[in-house]
C-alpha positions, 0 to 999 in steps of 0.5 A, a space after each residue: 937524446 938517441 938518434 938511431 940511423 935507419 940504415 942499422 936497424 935490423 929488418 922489420 920481420 925481426 923487430 916485430 911490426 912493419 914500419 908505420 903499422 897502425 895495429 889492424 883493425 884490432 887498434 882501429 876499431 876500438 878508437 873508432 868507437 871511442 870517438 863515436 861513444 864520446 861524441 854521442 855523450 857530448 851531444 847527448 849533453 847539449 840535447 838534454 836527453 835521458 840518463 840512460 844515454 849517457 850511461 850507455 855512452 859511458 859503459 862504451 867509452 869505458 870498455 874501449 878505453 880499457 881495451 886500448 889500455 890492454 892493447 897498448 900494454 901487450 904490445 909492448 911499446 
């Protein structure tokens, strides 16, 4: 395992991100929507709602998951 001494790291501006940066709204919003759609789908399962609710929540979940994967691949981390 490699241990990096923080005093030898380049400045944050040269690394491309601020320390502890979460990616801003572009990364936070899809995560929040993903959680809401998963919870909505779970509630719909327990309450026995129609297929339309499950399909809508599933589509939102798939879109958010795909968007998060694309953002992750583009960030290069």
